[in-house]
N, C-alpha and C positions, 0 to 999 in steps of 0.2 A: 270852853264847852264844845263837844262834838255831837253830831247827830247823823244817824243813818236813815236814808230815805230812798225812794224809787223815783227815777226820772224816766218818763215815757211820753209819747206824743203820737200824733198821726194815726189814731185808731181808725178814723174814717168809717165809722159804723154806718151801715146803709149804703155802702159803695155798690153801684149797680152792676159792675163787671159787664158792661154792655157788649164787649167784644167776645164774650163767651156765649155762643149761640144757644146751646141746650139749657133749658130752664132748670133741670135737675142739677147740672154741674154748676150753674150760676148760684143756685141756692146753697150748695155745699160750700162754695167760697164765701158767700155772705154770712152763713151761719158760723163759720170758723172764726170770723172776726169777734164774735161774742165768746166762742170757746176759748179764745186767747185771753180774754179777761179773767177767766178762772185761773189760768196759769200765772197771770200777774198777781191775783189774790194769793195764790200759793206762795209766790216769791215774797210777798209782804210778810207772811207768817214765818217762813223759813229764815229770812234775814232779819226778822224783828224790826222792820222799818217803822218809823214813827209817823210817816205820812207819804203820800204819793203826789208827785207833780205831773200834770198833763199839760205839755207845752203846745197846746193848740190842736185843732182839727180832731176833736173827739168824734164829731159827726162828719159825714162826707158832704153834707149840704146844709144850708141855713134853714131848711124846712124839711127835716126828716119826718117820716110817717110816725104816727103815734105809737105803733108797736115797737119801732126801733128805739124811741125815747124811753118807753117803759122797760124794755129789756136792758138798756144801758143803765138806767137808774137802779134796777134790781141787782145787776152785777156789781156796780160800784158800792151799793149798800152792803154787800157781802164781804167787801174787802176789810171792813172793820176798823179802818184808820181814816183820818182826814184825807180827802182827795181834793186837791186844789187844781182848778181848771181855768185856762184862759181860752178865749176864742182865737181861732186861726183864720186863714183865708177861706177855707171851705165852710166854716160855721161862724163867720164873723159876727161881732156884736153890733152895738148901735141901737138907736131908738126903735122899738117894735121888733127886735130880733127874737129868735127862738128862745133865748135865755130869759126873756120877760113874758113869754106867752103863758097863759093860765094853765094849759095842760102840762107844760114842762115844770112850772113852779109847783104844781100840785104833786106830780110824780116824784120830783126831787124831795119834797117835804115828807112824803109818805114812804118812799122806798130807799132814798139815799140822803138821809139827814147829815151824813158825814161829808157830803160833797158841797164845796163852795165854788161858785163861778166868780172869778175876779174880773170885773168889767171896767174898773177905773185904775188909773196910774197913781197909786199911793201905796206906801208900805203896809204890809200885813204882818203883825207880830203874832207868832205862835209861841208856845212854851219853849220850843227847842230851836227856833230860827226866825229870821226876818225875811219875808218874801217880797221881792220887788217885781210886780207883774207888769208886763207890757202887752196888754190885749190888743188884738186887731179889731177895730170897729168898722172897717170896710174891707172888702175883698182885695182891693188894690189901693195902696197908699204910697205916695212918693215920699212921705216923711218917715223918719226913723221912729218906730214905736217905743224905743228905749230912751228917747231924748230926755224925757222928764227925770230919768234916773241920774243924769249928770249932776243935777243939783239936789234932787229929792233925797238922795242917799245920805246927804249931810244934815237932814232935818233933825232938829233937836228932839230929845226924848226917846230915841231909839236905844234899846238895851245894848250896852257896850260889849257884853260877852257872847252874844248869840251870833252864829254864822249868818252871813248875808248872802242871799241867793237871788239871782235874777232869773225870771221866768219869761221867756219871749218866743215869738214865732215869726220867722222871716229868713231872708237869705243873707249870707255873709261870704265874702271872698269867692264869689262865683258859685257857691253852693246854695241850692234852694230848689223849690218845686218847679221853677221855670226850666230846669235842666232835666226833669223827669219825663218819661215817655208819654204819660197820659194827662199831664197838666199843661195849661196853656197861658200861664201868667207871663206878661212881658218881663224881660230882664230889667232889673233896677227897681222893681216894686217891692215894698215891704222890706227894704234894705236896712239891716242892723249894722251900725258902725261900731264895731267892738273896740276899735282903737280910741274912741272918744269916751268910753266908759271909764270911771275912776277905778282902775284895776286894784289898787291897794285897798280900797274899801269893799271889795267884792271877794267872796270866797268860792263861788261857783256860779256858772252861767248855764242854765238848762234851756236848750234850744229845741225847737220843733220846726218842721217844714221839709228838710232834706230827709229822704226816706232810708238812708243808710246811716250806720253808726260811725261817727267820725269826730275826733278831737280837732277843733279848728283854731284854738288858741290855748294858752297855758291853763286857763280856767274855764274854757268854753267847750261844750260837747253837744253834738247832735246825737240823740239816742236812736233815731230811726224808727220806722214803723214796727210794732211788735209782731205783726203777721204780714209776711211778704205779700205785696199786691201788684208787682210788676216785674218784668225781666230786668235784672241788674244791668247797670250801665257803667262799665269801667271796673278795673281791679279794686279800686278803693271803695266801691259800693258794698256795704255790709249790712243788709236789712235783716229783720227778724229778731230783734233784741230789745231788751230794756237795760237800763243802767242802775246798778246798785252803788250809791254814792255815800261816802262818809265825809262830811265837811266839818271844819272847825274854824272858829274865828281867828283870822290871821294866819291859819295854817294851811289854807287851800283845801283841796279835796282829793280823796283816793277813790278812783272809779273802777268798777268791775262790770264787765259785760256779762249779761245773762240771756241765753238764747230762749226765746218763747215761740218762735214760728214753727208751724207744722208743715205747710205746703212747701214744695221745692220748685222753684222756677229755674229751669235749666236751659243751657244754650249749647247747641252743637252745630258746627260748620263742617262741610265736607265737599271736596271736589272730585268728581269722577273723571278718570283719565281713559278708562275703557270698561267694557262690560265685565271683564274678568274680576274686577274688584268689587262688584256689587254684593256678592254673597258675604264677603268679609265685612262690608259696611253694615249689612243687616244683622249679622251675628254680634258685632260690636255694639250696635245700637240697642239690641235686645238685652244684652248684658247690662248696659247702663240703666235701662228702664227697670230691670230687675233689682238693681242696687238702689235706685231712687225710691221705688215703691210706686203704687198706682196713684197715690195722691200727688201727682206731679203735673207740671206744665212745661212745655218745651217750645223753645224758639229754634226752628230748624232751618238752616241756610244751606242750600245745595247749589252747586255750580258744576260746570263741565259738560260732558255729552255722553249719551247712551244710545244704543241701538233701539230699534222699535220694540222688540220683545222685552228687553230689559227695562225700557222706560215704562212699559205696561206693568212690569213687576214692581217698579218703584211706585207707580200710581196705586197699586193694590196695597203696598206697604204703608203708604201715607194714609190711605183710607182706614186701615187698621189702627194706626197711631191716633188718628183723630177720634176714633170711637173709644179707645182705651183711656187716653189721657184727659185730664180736666180741661186742658186747652192745648191746641197745636197751632202755633203761629208759624206759618210756612212762608219762606222766601225761596221759591223754586225758580232757579235760573239755569236749569239743565236743558240743553238743546237736544233734540232728537236727531241722531245721526245714523241713518240706516246702514247696516253692515252690507258688504258686497253680497253676501249670501242672501240677505233679506231682500235686497233690490232685485237680485236675479230670480228669487222665488216669486216675486210679485209680477215682474215684467215678462218672464219667460213662461207663459201659460198658453200653449198652442190651442188647447181646447176651450179657452176663455179669452178670446181676442179683446173684448171690451175691457176686462180687468187689466190685461196687459197694456192696453193703450192708455188707460187712466193712470196706471202706476208709472209708466214711462214719462208721461207729462208731469206728474207730481215730482218725480226725481229731477227733472229738468228745472222745475220751479224752485227746487231747493237751492239753486245757485242764483236766485233773484231776490229782490227786496221782499217778496212774498214767502220767503223760505220758512218762516215759523209756521204759517198757516199750512203750507205744503207738507211739512213734517208731521203736523198733527193729523192731517188728512191721511197720510201714509199709515200712521199708527192705527187710525180707525179702520182703514181698509184691511190692514194686516189682522186686526182683532176680529173683523167680520168674517174673514176667511179661515181663521185659525180653527 
């Protein structure tokens, strides 16, 4: 028997996006995490999936606000098929956790009766498959959450013909949230030892925690976060997807990637060698932003050196980008190197000896350890006289 289902994880609903300063922009990013759930529901219907597996971190925190809980339950209820959830490191379980709080219990019962939160390590038999959940009951755990499956998968009474699917949240082979930009879990926590699982008895391993889509073993996949939430790290990081999986007992699984992300987190690096290349840089960057659309975020890394006038143009360009984009993460390592003409214009002012004296001293300081401060002062002086 085979079954088609959706594998997703790391929704992290309620994510604060604290590095985005403007409230309106932050709200758009937060709201889109719920908008993405509608696209997941559409995929359920298009692909006629029998159920949805959420491999941890449905919420960004173990104590989301009530409105986040209610919106999540409403969206899940509209998916129309069983949605099976395990806690991850962000929304971990355990005694007194979110999953046992009266408000969540009530909202789930009223708005999402199709959702089941799996809080214990024991097989769950569905009509189409057997699920082996490995919930995280603590944010950080040095033990393997899938350890019970090494023996539990051989438990008597399990249907012989149903696909067997492991549902887990944690790191494997160096992949996990500890490698992501905005998480701070120590390496080695919540480590899943795939090699110790009885591979012959398993048809698919649905993993959460790593925010990119990646196959990490013959039967094991990270689906990644369905709505991108950080700048990618490395060429093999592929976020913004869910996985459509067809699994059969003894036949493994066929996996199809399905894009669900809306926002685009882009990266651009550039080195300035002289002022003459600035116009071309601006034109190229404008073309890229036009291709990406306004719902974009940009990590911009700049190096090299520019003259005073051109560095001011760069500052103006950056201010415009910051206003237009949802987020601009800037790494500006561009030095201010006054051109000979700019130095002469500042220092050679017979009718303004004080300005000439100050400019001459600042130019001299550009050859000392105070060079950066001196260059900035030159730029401010140039701007004031412009």
